[in-house]
C-alpha positions, 0 to 999 in steps of 0.5 A: 114873359119875354125873359122866360121865352129867352131862358127857354130858348137858351136852355133848349140850345144848351140841351141840343148842343150837349146832346150833339156833343155826347152823340159825336163822342158816344161811338168812341167807347169800344169793347175791351176784347175787340180792342185787345184783338186788334192790338194783337193782330197789329203786333202779329203783323209787325212780327211777321214783317220783321221775320220777312225782312230778316229772311230777305236779308239772309237771302241777299247775303247768301246771294252776295256770297255766291256772287263773290265766290263766282268772281273768285273762281273766275279770277282764279281761272284767269290767273291759271290761264295766265300762268299756263300761257307763261309756261307755254311761252317759256316752253316755246322759247326753250 
């Protein structure tokens, strides 16, 4: 009788353990359509981020080019002013 009782307790423990294991992993199965939609959304978000980064880089390059052009114009103006001053000094000396 005691052996039967211990066998029954062991069987009950095994049954409960198997049941809890199955319950904890039962939620992992999802709809294939839902999973595909989620993956598509992730891919779209990644593509959008890449496009945004490309646009930002383009804008930065444009800004850099504008800044370089401004600097070149300033340098040219300075050079022109220096030349004018030199010419004025030469004209004053004559």
